[in-house]
C-alpha positions in Angstrom: 75.7 175.1 81.8 76.3 173.7 78.3 73.5 173.4 75.7 73.2 171.7 72.4 70.6 171.6 69.7 69.5 168.1 68.7 68.3 167.4 65.2 66.6 164.4 63.6 66.7 164.3 59.8 67.9 168.0 59.9 64.8 169.1 61.8 65.3 170.6 65.3 63.7 168.2 67.7 65.0 169.4 71.1 67.6 170.9 73.4 70.1 168.9 75.5 71.5 170.7 78.5 74.3 169.7 81.0 74.4 171.5 84.4 75.4 170.7 88.0 72.4 168.3 88.4 73.2 166.2 85.3 71.6 166.1 81.8 68.3 167.4 80.7 66.6 166.9 77.3 63.4 168.6 76.2 61.6 168.2 72.8 60.6 171.5 71.3 56.9 172.3 71.4 56.8 172.4 67.6 58.4 169.0 67.3 56.0 167.4 69.7 53.0 169.0 68.0 54.2 167.7 64.6 54.2 164.2 65.9 57.9 163.7 64.8 60.0 160.7 65.3 61.2 160.1 68.9 64.9 160.0 69.6 64.7 156.5 71.0 62.0 154.1 72.3 63.0 155.0 75.8 62.4 158.7 75.1 58.9 159.0 73.5 57.6 162.3 72.4 56.4 164.4 75.4 56.2 168.0 76.5 57.9 167.2 79.9 61.7 167.4 80.3 63.7 164.2 80.6 66.3 164.4 83.4 69.2 162.0 84.0 72.3 162.1 86.2 74.4 160.7 83.4 74.4 161.1 79.6 71.3 159.7 78.0 72.2 156.4 76.3 71.0 157.6 72.8 73.5 160.4 72.9 76.3 158.5 74.6 76.0 155.9 71.8 76.9 158.7 69.2 80.3 159.4 70.9 83.3 157.7 69.3 85.0 154.8 71.2 88.3 153.0 71.1 91.0 154.3 68.7 88.7 157.1 67.4 88.2 158.4 71.0 92.0 158.2 71.4 92.5 160.4 68.3 90.0 163.0 69.7 91.8 162.9 73.0 95.2 163.3 71.5 94.4 165.9 68.8 91.7 168.0 70.5 92.8 167.5 74.1 89.3 166.6 75.2 88.8 164.6 78.4 87.1 161.4 77.4 84.8 161.8 80.4 83.5 165.2 79.2 80.6 163.6 77.3 78.9 166.8 76.4 82.1 168.4 74.9 82.7 165.1 72.9 79.1 165.1 71.7 79.4 168.7 70.5 82.8 168.2 68.8 82.2 164.8 67.2 78.5 164.5 66.5 77.7 167.3 64.1 77.4 164.9 61.2 76.9 161.4 62.6 76.1 158.2 60.8 72.3 157.9 61.1 69.6 160.6 61.4 70.6 162.4 64.7 73.0 165.3 64.7 74.2 167.7 67.4 74.9 171.3 67.0 76.0 174.1 69.3 73.4 176.2 70.9 73.9 179.8 70.0 
């Protein structure tokens, strides 16, 4: 199981998990209570966990594509299909308000 902390505007908003069933995302209780900004229109604030077989589009869209993905593959030896690993390596400081950090 791999986990990542997801931040919006440097505020922890939830935890993304990859396991044998797929991907899970859950907003933190504090973030939901604060009425924070949702990650995407398709993922409104809710206490219940989101579950998906494949990477959620909002996170998949953060991962580099094309020649940038080739550089990641060549230099860091990361399989382009390992979406969670790519997210953790490449999306710590993305363009926009979402960032991904390792779960400690």
